[in-house]
C-alpha positions as a Markdown table, in Angstrom:
| # | Residue | x | y | z |
|---|---|---|---|---|
| 1 | Met | 192.4 | 14.1 | 70.1 |
| 2 | Lys | 190.6 | 10.9 | 69.1 |
| 3 | Ile | 188.3 | 11.4 | 66.1 |
| 4 | Leu | 185.9 | 8.8 | 64.7 |
| 5 | His | 185.0 | 9.4 | 61.0 |
| 6 | Thr | 181.9 | 7.8 | 59.5 |
| 7 | Ala | 179.6 | 8.7 | 56.6 |
| 8 | Asp | 176.9 | 7.7 | 54.2 |
| 9 | Trp | 174.5 | 5.9 | 56.5 |
| 10 | His | 171.6 | 6.2 | 54.0 |
| 11 | Leu | 169.0 | 5.3 | 56.6 |
| 12 | Gly | 165.7 | 4.1 | 55.0 |
| 13 | Lys | 167.4 | 2.7 | 51.9 |
| 14 | Ser | 166.1 | -0.3 | 50.1 |
| 15 | Phe | 168.3 | -2.9 | 48.3 |
| 16 | Asn | 166.5 | -4.4 | 45.3 |
| 17 | Asn | 163.2 | -3.9 | 47.1 |
| 18 | Tyr | 164.5 | -5.3 | 50.4 |
| 19 | Gln | 164.1 | -2.8 | 53.2 |
| 20 | Leu | 167.4 | -2.5 | 55.0 |
| 21 | Leu | 166.5 | -0.5 | 58.0 |
| 22 | Glu | 166.6 | -3.4 | 60.4 |
| 23 | Glu | 170.1 | -4.3 | 59.1 |
| 24 | Gln | 171.1 | -0.6 | 59.4 |
| 25 | Ala | 170.0 | -0.4 | 63.0 |
| 26 | Lys | 172.1 | -3.5 | 63.8 |
| 27 | Met | 175.1 | -1.8 | 62.1 |
| 28 | Leu | 174.6 | 1.4 | 64.1 |
| 29 | Glu | 174.4 | -0.6 | 67.3 |
| 30 | Lys | 177.8 | -2.0 | 66.4 |
| 31 | Leu | 179.0 | 1.5 | 65.7 |
| 32 | Thr | 177.9 | 2.7 | 69.2 |
| 33 | Gln | 179.7 | -0.3 | 70.7 |
| 34 | Ile | 182.9 | 0.9 | 68.9 |
| 35 | Ile | 182.4 | 4.4 | 70.3 |
| 36 | Glu | 181.9 | 3.0 | 73.8 |
| 37 | Ala | 185.0 | 0.9 | 73.5 |
| 38 | Gln | 187.3 | 3.4 | 71.7 |
| 39 | Lys | 186.1 | 6.5 | 73.5 |
| 40 | Pro | 186.7 | 9.1 | 70.8 |
| 41 | Asp | 186.5 | 12.8 | 71.7 |
| 42 | Val | 184.3 | 13.5 | 68.7 |
| 43 | Val | 182.3 | 11.7 | 66.0 |
| 44 | Leu | 182.2 | 13.1 | 62.5 |
| 45 | Leu | 179.3 | 12.1 | 60.2 |
| 46 | Ala | 180.0 | 13.4 | 56.7 |
| 47 | Gly | 176.6 | 13.5 | 55.1 |
| 48 | Asp | 173.9 | 11.3 | 53.5 |
| 49 | Ile | 172.4 | 10.5 | 56.9 |
| 50 | Tyr | 169.2 | 9.4 | 55.1 |
| 51 | Asp | 168.7 | 7.9 | 51.7 |
| 52 | Arg | 166.1 | 10.5 | 50.5 |
| 53 | Ser | 165.0 | 14.0 | 51.4 |
| 54 | Val | 161.8 | 12.8 | 53.0 |
| 55 | Pro | 162.9 | 9.8 | 55.1 |
| 56 | Pro | 160.3 | 7.3 | 56.5 |
| 57 | Ala | 159.4 | 7.9 | 60.1 |
| 58 | Asn | 161.1 | 4.6 | 61.3 |
| 59 | Ala | 164.4 | 5.8 | 59.7 |
| 60 | Val | 164.1 | 9.1 | 61.7 |
| 61 | Lys | 163.5 | 7.0 | 64.8 |
| 62 | Val | 166.6 | 4.9 | 64.3 |
| 63 | Phe | 168.7 | 8.1 | 63.8 |
| 64 | Asp | 167.2 | 9.7 | 66.9 |
| 65 | Glu | 167.9 | 6.6 | 69.0 |
| 66 | Thr | 171.5 | 6.4 | 67.7 |
| 67 | Ile | 172.5 | 10.0 | 68.3 |
| 68 | Ser | 170.8 | 9.9 | 71.7 |
| 69 | Lys | 173.0 | 7.0 | 72.6 |
| 70 | Ile | 176.1 | 8.7 | 71.3 |
| 71 | Ile | 175.5 | 12.1 | 72.9 |
| 72 | Leu | 173.4 | 11.5 | 76.0 |
| 73 | Glu | 174.7 | 8.1 | 77.2 |
| 74 | Leu | 178.2 | 8.0 | 75.8 |
| 75 | Lys | 178.7 | 11.8 | 76.2 |
| 76 | Thr | 180.5 | 12.0 | 72.9 |
| 77 | Pro | 180.0 | 15.2 | 70.7 |
| 78 | Leu | 178.7 | 14.5 | 67.2 |
| 79 | Ile | 179.4 | 16.8 | 64.2 |
| 80 | Ala | 177.1 | 16.0 | 61.3 |
| 81 | Ile | 176.3 | 17.5 | 57.9 |
| 82 | Ala | 173.7 | 17.0 | 55.2 |
| 83 | Gly | 174.7 | 15.2 | 52.1 |
| 84 | Asn | 173.2 | 15.3 | 48.6 |
| 85 | His | 170.6 | 12.7 | 49.6 |
| 86 | Asp | 169.4 | 14.7 | 52.6 |
| 87 | Ser | 166.9 | 17.5 | 53.0 |
| 88 | Pro | 168.8 | 20.5 | 54.5 |
| 89 | Glu | 165.7 | 21.8 | 56.3 |
| 90 | Arg | 164.9 | 18.5 | 57.9 |
| 91 | Ile | 168.5 | 17.8 | 58.9 |
| 92 | Gly | 169.0 | 21.3 | 60.3 |
| 93 | Phe | 165.8 | 21.5 | 62.3 |
| 94 | Gly | 166.3 | 22.2 | 66.0 |
| 95 | Ala | 170.1 | 22.2 | 65.6 |
| 96 | Gly | 170.6 | 25.3 | 67.7 |
| 97 | Leu | 168.7 | 23.7 | 70.7 |
| 98 | Leu | 170.8 | 20.6 | 70.6 |
| 99 | Gln | 174.3 | 22.2 | 70.5 |
| 100 | Lys | 174.6 | 22.4 | 74.3 |
| 101 | Gln | 174.0 | 18.6 | 74.4 |
| 102 | Gly | 176.9 | 18.0 | 72.0 |
| 103 | Leu | 175.1 | 17.7 | 68.7 |
| 104 | His | 176.4 | 20.0 | 66.0 |
| 105 | Ile | 174.4 | 19.3 | 62.9 |
| 106 | Ser | 174.5 | 21.5 | 59.8 |
| 107 | Gly | 171.8 | 21.2 | 57.1 |
| 108 | Ser | 172.4 | 24.3 | 55.0 |
| 109 | Ile | 175.4 | 26.5 | 54.5 |
| 110 | Glu | 175.3 | 29.5 | 56.8 |
| 111 | Leu | 177.3 | 32.7 | 56.2 |
| 112 | Pro | 179.5 | 33.8 | 57.7 |
| 113 | Ile | 181.1 | 30.3 | 58.2 |
| 114 | Arg | 181.5 | 29.6 | 61.9 |
| 115 | Pro | 183.8 | 26.8 | 63.3 |
| 116 | Ile | 182.9 | 24.3 | 66.0 |
| 117 | Ile | 185.8 | 24.6 | 68.5 |
| 118 | Leu | 186.8 | 21.6 | 70.6 |
| 119 | Ser | 189.8 | 21.3 | 72.8 |
| 120 | Asp | 192.3 | 18.6 | 73.9 |
| 121 | Glu | 195.5 | 18.7 | 76.0 |
| 122 | Phe | 197.3 | 20.5 | 73.2 |
| 123 | Gly | 194.8 | 23.2 | 72.7 |
| 124 | Glu | 191.9 | 24.1 | 70.3 |
| 125 | Ile | 190.9 | 22.3 | 67.1 |
| 126 | Tyr | 188.7 | 24.2 | 64.7 |
| 127 | Phe | 186.1 | 22.0 | 62.9 |
| 128 | Tyr | 184.5 | 23.4 | 59.8 |
| 129 | Ala | 181.2 | 21.5 | 59.0 |
| 130 | Ile | 180.3 | 22.3 | 55.4 |
| 131 | Pro | 177.0 | 20.6 | 54.3 |
| 132 | Tyr | 176.5 | 19.6 | 50.7 |
| 133 | Thr | 175.8 | 22.9 | 48.8 |
| 134 | Glu | 174.7 | 23.3 | 45.2 |
| 135 | Pro | 176.6 | 26.0 | 43.2 |
| 136 | Glu | 173.5 | 28.0 | 42.5 |
| 137 | Thr | 172.7 | 28.1 | 46.3 |
| 138 | Leu | 176.0 | 29.5 | 47.2 |
| 139 | Arg | 176.0 | 31.8 | 44.2 |
| 140 | Tyr | 172.8 | 33.4 | 45.5 |
| 141 | Leu | 173.9 | 33.6 | 49.2 |
| 142 | Ser | 177.4 | 35.0 | 48.4 |
| 143 | Lys | 176.2 | 37.2 | 45.6 |
| 144 | Asn | 179.1 | 35.9 | 43.5 |
| 145 | Asp | 178.1 | 35.1 | 39.9 |
| 146 | Asp | 181.4 | 33.3 | 39.3 |
| 147 | Ile | 180.3 | 30.3 | 41.3 |
| 148 | Lys | 179.2 | 27.7 | 38.8 |
| 149 | Thr | 180.8 | 24.3 | 39.8 |
| 150 | His | 181.5 | 22.4 | 43.0 |
| 151 | Gln | 185.1 | 23.4 | 42.6 |
| 152 | Asp | 184.0 | 27.0 | 42.7 |
| 153 | Val | 181.9 | 26.3 | 45.8 |
| 154 | Phe | 184.9 | 24.9 | 47.8 |
| 155 | Asp | 187.3 | 27.5 | 46.4 |
| 156 | Trp | 185.0 | 30.3 | 47.7 |
| 157 | Ile | 184.3 | 28.6 | 51.1 |
| 158 | Leu | 188.0 | 27.9 | 51.7 |
| 159 | Ser | 188.8 | 31.5 | 50.9 |
| 160 | Gln | 186.4 | 32.6 | 53.7 |
| 161 | Ile | 187.8 | 30.0 | 56.2 |
| 162 | Lys | 191.5 | 31.0 | 55.5 |
| 163 | Ala | 190.6 | 34.7 | 56.0 |
| 164 | Gln | 189.3 | 34.1 | 59.5 |
| 165 | His | 191.2 | 31.0 | 60.8 |
| 166 | Pro | 193.6 | 31.8 | 63.7 |
| 167 | Thr | 197.3 | 31.2 | 62.8 |
| 168 | Gly | 198.7 | 28.0 | 64.2 |
| 169 | Lys | 195.4 | 26.4 | 65.2 |
| 170 | Arg | 194.6 | 22.9 | 63.9 |
| 171 | Ala | 191.8 | 22.7 | 61.3 |
| 172 | Val | 189.5 | 19.9 | 60.3 |
| 173 | Leu | 186.9 | 20.0 | 57.6 |
| 174 | Val | 183.8 | 17.8 | 57.3 |
| 175 | Gly | 182.4 | 17.8 | 53.8 |
| 176 | His | 180.5 | 16.0 | 51.2 |
| 177 | Ala | 182.1 | 16.0 | 47.8 |
| 178 | Tyr | 183.4 | 14.1 | 44.8 |
| 179 | Ile | 187.2 | 14.3 | 44.6 |
| 180 | Ser | 188.2 | 14.3 | 41.0 |
| 181 | Glu | 191.2 | 12.0 | 41.5 |
| 182 | Ala | 188.6 | 9.4 | 42.8 |
| 183 | Glu | 186.9 | 9.1 | 39.4 |
| 184 | Gly | 186.3 | 5.4 | 38.7 |
| 185 | Asn | 186.0 | 4.5 | 42.3 |
| 186 | Asp | 182.3 | 5.3 | 42.6 |
| 187 | Ser | 179.6 | 2.5 | 43.0 |
| 188 | Glu | 176.2 | 1.9 | 41.6 |
| 189 | Ser | 174.5 | 3.2 | 44.7 |
| 190 | Glu | 175.9 | 6.7 | 44.6 |
| 191 | Arg | 173.8 | 9.5 | 43.1 |
| 192 | Thr | 175.5 | 11.7 | 40.5 |
| 193 | Leu | 176.0 | 15.2 | 41.9 |
| 194 | Leu | 176.2 | 17.1 | 38.5 |
| 195 | Val | 176.6 | 16.0 | 34.9 |
| 196 | Gly | 180.2 | 16.0 | 33.7 |
| 197 | Gly | 183.1 | 17.4 | 35.5 |
| 198 | Ala | 181.2 | 20.2 | 37.3 |
| 199 | Ala | 180.7 | 17.9 | 40.3 |
| 200 | His | 184.4 | 17.3 | 40.8 |
| 201 | Val | 186.7 | 19.0 | 43.4 |
| 202 | Arg | 190.5 | 18.6 | 43.3 |
| 203 | Ala | 192.1 | 17.0 | 46.3 |
| 204 | Asp | 194.7 | 19.8 | 46.6 |
| 205 | Thr | 191.9 | 22.2 | 47.2 |
| 206 | Phe | 192.0 | 21.0 | 50.8 |
| 207 | Glu | 195.8 | 21.4 | 51.4 |
| 208 | Phe | 195.1 | 24.0 | 54.1 |
| 209 | Phe | 193.5 | 21.5 | 56.5 |
| 210 | Asp | 195.1 | 19.0 | 58.9 |
| 211 | Tyr | 192.4 | 16.5 | 58.1 |
| 212 | Val | 189.4 | 16.4 | 55.7 |
| 213 | Ala | 186.6 | 14.0 | 56.6 |
| 214 | Leu | 184.5 | 13.3 | 53.4 |
| 215 | Gly | 181.3 | 11.6 | 52.5 |
| 216 | His | 179.7 | 10.7 | 49.2 |
| 217 | Leu | 181.9 | 7.9 | 47.8 |
| 218 | His | 181.1 | 4.5 | 49.4 |
| 219 | Arg | 184.6 | 3.1 | 49.3 |
| 220 | Pro | 187.3 | 4.1 | 51.9 |
| 221 | Leu | 189.7 | 6.2 | 49.9 |
| 222 | Ser | 192.6 | 8.5 | 50.7 |
| 223 | Phe | 194.2 | 11.5 | 48.9 |
| 224 | Leu | 196.7 | 14.2 | 49.4 |
| 225 | Gly | 199.1 | 12.2 | 51.5 |
| 226 | Glu | 196.2 | 10.6 | 53.3 |
| 227 | Lys | 195.0 | 13.8 | 54.9 |
| 228 | Val | 191.8 | 13.7 | 52.7 |
| 229 | Lys | 189.8 | 10.6 | 53.4 |
| 230 | Tyr | 186.5 | 8.9 | 52.6 |
| 231 | Ala | 185.3 | 6.7 | 55.4 |
| 232 | Gly | 183.0 | 4.8 | 53.1 |
| 233 | Ser | 179.3 | 3.9 | 53.6 |
| 234 | Leu | 177.8 | 2.2 | 56.6 |
| 235 | Met | 176.8 | -0.8 | 54.6 |
| 236 | Lys | 177.1 | -2.3 | 51.1 |
| 237 | Tyr | 174.3 | -0.7 | 49.1 |
| 238 | Ser | 175.0 | -2.3 | 45.7 |
| 239 | Phe | 176.5 | -5.4 | 44.3 |
| 240 | Ser | 179.4 | -3.3 | 42.9 |
| 241 | Glu | 180.5 | -2.9 | 46.5 |
| 242 | Ala | 180.6 | -6.6 | 47.2 |
| 243 | Pro | 184.5 | -6.9 | 47.3 |
| 244 | Tyr | 185.0 | -4.0 | 49.8 |
| 245 | Ala | 184.7 | -4.4 | 53.5 |
| 246 | Lys | 182.9 | -1.6 | 55.4 |
| 247 | Ser | 184.5 | 0.3 | 58.2 |
| 248 | Val | 184.8 | 3.5 | 60.2 |
| 249 | Leu | 188.0 | 5.5 | 60.6 |
| 250 | Met | 189.6 | 6.1 | 64.0 |
| 251 | Leu | 192.2 | 8.9 | 64.1 |
| 252 | Glu | 194.5 | 10.3 | 66.8 |
| 253 | Met | 195.7 | 13.8 | 66.1 |
| 254 | Asn | 198.7 | 15.2 | 67.9 |
| 255 | Ala | 199.7 | 18.8 | 68.7 |
| 256 | Lys | 201.1 | 19.5 | 65.2 |
| 257 | Gly | 197.9 | 18.2 | 63.5 |
| 258 | Thr | 199.5 | 15.1 | 62.1 |
| 259 | Phe | 197.7 | 11.9 | 63.0 |
| 260 | Thr | 197.7 | 8.1 | 63.0 |
| 261 | His | 194.6 | 6.2 | 61.8 |
| 262 | Glu | 193.0 | 2.8 | 62.0 |
| 263 | Arg | 190.2 | 1.2 | 60.0 |
| 264 | Ile | 187.7 | -0.6 | 62.3 |
| 265 | Leu | 185.6 | -3.1 | 60.3 |
| 266 | Leu | 181.9 | -3.2 | 60.5 |
| 267 | Lys | 180.6 | -6.8 | 60.0 |
| 268 | Pro | 177.0 | -7.0 | 58.7 |
| 269 | Ser | 174.5 | -9.7 | 59.7 |
| 270 | Lys | 173.9 | -10.3 | 56.0 |
| 271 | Glu | 176.8 | -10.0 | 53.5 |
| 272 | Val | 176.6 | -9.0 | 49.8 |
| 273 | His | 178.1 | -11.3 | 47.2 |
| 274 | Arg | 178.5 | -11.7 | 43.5 |
| 275 | Val | 178.6 | -15.4 | 42.9 |
| 276 | Lys | 178.6 | -18.0 | 40.1 |
| 277 | Gly | 176.6 | -21.2 | 40.1 |
| 278 | Glu | 174.7 | -23.9 | 38.2 |
| 279 | Ile | 171.3 | -25.5 | 38.3 |
| 280 | Glu | 171.3 | -29.3 | 38.0 |
| 281 | Asp | 168.2 | -31.5 | 38.5 |
| 282 | Lys | 166.3 | -28.4 | 39.7 |
| 283 | Lys | 168.9 | -27.8 | 42.4 |
| 284 | Phe | 171.2 | -24.8 | 42.6 |
| 285 | Arg | 174.9 | -25.2 | 43.6 |
| 286 | Leu | 177.6 | -22.6 | 43.9 |
| 287 | Thr | 180.6 | -23.1 | 41.6 |
| 288 | Glu | 182.8 | -20.8 | 43.8 |
| 289 | Thr | 183.9 | -22.1 | 47.2 |
| 290 | Lys | 186.4 | -19.4 | 48.3 |
| 291 | Leu | 183.6 | -17.1 | 49.6 |
| 292 | Asp | 182.1 | -17.6 | 53.0 |
| 293 | Ile | 178.4 | -17.5 | 51.9 |
| 294 | Gln | 175.6 | -17.8 | 54.4 |
| 295 | Lys | 172.0 | -18.8 | 53.6 |
| 296 | Glu | 170.6 | -15.3 | 54.3 |
| 297 | Asp | 173.2 | -13.3 | 52.4 |
| 298 | Phe | 172.3 | -11.0 | 49.5 |
| 299 | Leu | 173.3 | -12.6 | 46.2 |
| 300 | Glu | 173.8 | -11.6 | 42.6 |
| 301 | Val | 174.0 | -14.9 | 40.8 |
| 302 | Ser | 175.7 | -15.4 | 37.4 |
| 303 | Leu | 174.2 | -18.6 | 36.2 |
| 304 | Gln | 176.7 | -20.8 | 34.3 |
| 305 | Asn | 174.1 | -23.1 | 32.6 |
| 306 | Glu | 174.5 | -23.2 | 28.9 |
| 307 | Glu | 170.8 | -23.5 | 28.3 |
| 308 | Ile | 167.9 | -21.4 | 29.8 |
| 309 | Val | 166.5 | -22.9 | 33.0 |
| 310 | Pro | 162.8 | -22.3 | 33.6 |
| 311 | Asn | 162.0 | -20.7 | 37.0 |
| 312 | Ala | 165.8 | -20.3 | 37.7 |
| 313 | Met | 165.4 | -17.6 | 40.3 |
| 314 | Gln | 162.8 | -19.6 | 42.2 |
| 315 | Ile | 165.1 | -22.6 | 42.3 |
| 316 | Ile | 168.0 | -20.4 | 43.6 |
| 317 | Gln | 165.9 | -18.8 | 46.3 |
| 318 | Arg | 165.0 | -22.2 | 47.7 |
| 319 | Glu | 168.6 | -22.3 | 48.8 |
| 320 | Tyr | 169.3 | -18.6 | 49.2 |
| 321 | Pro | 166.1 | -16.7 | 49.9 |
| 322 | Asn | 167.8 | -13.3 | 49.5 |
| 323 | Ala | 169.2 | -13.9 | 46.0 |
| 324 | Met | 168.2 | -10.7 | 44.2 |
| 325 | Val | 169.7 | -10.5 | 40.8 |
| 326 | Leu | 170.1 | -13.3 | 38.1 |
| 327 | Arg | 172.6 | -12.9 | 35.3 |
| 328 | Trp | 173.2 | -15.3 | 32.4 |
| 329 | Pro | 176.5 | -15.7 | 30.7 |
| 330 | Glu | 177.1 | -12.8 | 28.3 |
| 331 | Leu | 176.3 | -13.5 | 24.7 |
| 332 | Pro | 178.8 | -12.5 | 22.0 |
| 333 | Lys | 178.2 | -9.1 | 20.4 |
| 334 | Ile | 176.9 | -9.2 | 16.8 |
| 335 | Thr | 179.1 | -6.9 | 14.6 |
| 336 | Ser | 179.2 | -6.3 | 10.9 |
| 337 | Lys | 182.0 | -8.8 | 10.7 |
| 338 | Ser | 180.0 | -11.5 | 12.4 |
| 339 | Arg | 176.9 | -11.1 | 10.2 |
| 340 | Leu | 176.3 | -13.3 | 7.2 |
| 341 | Thr | 175.9 | -11.6 | 3.8 |
| 342 | Thr | 172.8 | -11.9 | 1.8 |
| 343 | Glu | 174.6 | -14.2 | -0.6 |
| 344 | Gln | 175.7 | -16.5 | 2.2 |
| 345 | Val | 172.2 | -16.7 | 3.6 |
| 346 | Val | 170.7 | -17.6 | 0.3 |
| 347 | Ser | 173.3 | -20.3 | -0.4 |
| 348 | Met | 172.9 | -22.0 | 3.0 |
| 349 | Ser | 170.4 | -24.6 | 4.0 |
| 350 | Glu | 168.1 | -24.3 | 7.0 |
| 351 | Phe | 170.3 | -26.8 | 8.9 |
| 352 | Glu | 173.5 | -24.8 | 8.0 |
| 353 | Leu | 172.0 | -21.6 | 9.1 |
| 354 | Phe | 171.0 | -23.0 | 12.5 |
| 355 | Gln | 174.4 | -24.6 | 12.9 |
| 356 | Asp | 176.2 | -21.3 | 12.2 |
| 357 | Phe | 173.9 | -19.5 | 14.7 |
| 358 | Tyr | 174.5 | -22.2 | 17.4 |
| 359 | Thr | 178.3 | -22.2 | 16.9 |
| 360 | Phe | 178.5 | -18.4 | 17.0 |
| 361 | Phe | 176.7 | -18.1 | 20.4 |
| 362 | Thr | 177.9 | -21.2 | 22.1 |
| 363 | Lys | 181.4 | -21.5 | 20.6 |
| 364 | Lys | 180.7 | -25.2 | 20.2 |
| 365 | Glu | 179.8 | -27.5 | 17.3 |
| 366 | Leu | 176.5 | -29.4 | 17.2 |
| 367 | Asp | 177.0 | -32.9 | 18.5 |
| 368 | Lys | 175.3 | -35.9 | 16.8 |
| 369 | Pro | 172.2 | -36.0 | 19.0 |
| 370 | Lys | 171.5 | -32.3 | 18.5 |
| 371 | Lys | 172.0 | -32.7 | 14.8 |
| 372 | Glu | 169.4 | -35.4 | 14.7 |
| 373 | Val | 166.9 | -33.3 | 16.6 |
| 374 | Ile | 167.4 | -30.2 | 14.4 |
| 375 | Thr | 167.1 | -32.3 | 11.2 |
| 376 | Lys | 163.8 | -33.8 | 12.5 |
| 377 | Val | 162.5 | -30.4 | 13.4 |
| 378 | Ile | 163.4 | -28.8 | 10.0 |
| 379 | Thr | 161.9 | -31.8 | 8.2 |
| 380 | Gln | 158.7 | -31.5 | 10.2 |
| 381 | Ile | 158.4 | -27.8 | 9.6 |
| 382 | Asn | 159.0 | -28.1 | 5.8 |
| 383 | Lys | 156.4 | -30.9 | 5.6 |
| 384 | Glu | 153.8 | -28.8 | 7.4 |
| 385 | Asn | 154.5 | -25.8 | 5.1 |
| 386 | Asn | 154.3 | -27.8 | 1.9 |
């Protein structure tokens, strides 16, 4: 069976106040082109369909048009779940009516857990679609007071699946979780599930399954001998994701449940870059030439000028209108060791104090012209104060 795994579309998301829906629609068009060319037997969408629980109407329209294309035109079943950004009620609305068309969408956990069964030439594959579920929600539904963390959630759910799953049948789980071994691989655009380690789930929790299609983390990652995978997000939603290409996963599963996989890249119309540059004569130029940067790309600029440049962002945006973030070189941290003592301050002249300040922050000595300017300024101030 050919399986396409995607996740974290975040439809309706803004990027530093730039509305991304038009770019997202273009990426989803590329995704449907991949589906048309590759002809998978099923598409798995592992949560965070929308960016917020009440999505804008135009984001709902884009989702509707995309799934209509996948299901009705391309005749490809779609299994989708709600993520932590989604509203379970909105995601799950009308799900029962759409199953006959090939849309299996799960907004809220339902008990008992029922698989979606699809078949290939080797027999049946049981797909378990587990939407994002808060521990307190499952604690109430299961009447199990011991469920307090996300690890507890999946331990309990898997105990129910194992008890009912037919021996010898292949099993695939679609979920939305934070694998504990992935800590440190999250990005600035991901919303924390719970404070501390209560959000984490161990990768070995999913040993039972032949494949686990996860959403939540925006980088493509693999665990447990590559049987547990994050597809990554549809697009780059923060500058921390700039180095990582976006993709979908295409798998081919054989009769034994083992599989081969391929990452298929998704090329955006506007890329995301972290760049360095300088402003000279009110013109901005990049100091890095290795990156292929287009005029309309989204930029976070680290400005290398040693002195503050008035209206720097306006100057940069003349060349790159979608420059969004401006950073200056980091200043040295002031510690107890770097502070002057009271005795030192009292014993130093105004000129010596300024020279010490300048050298500390710039790591350079005052040159002769700067010394002359500072001397004139100090003299003028002292004259006015006397």
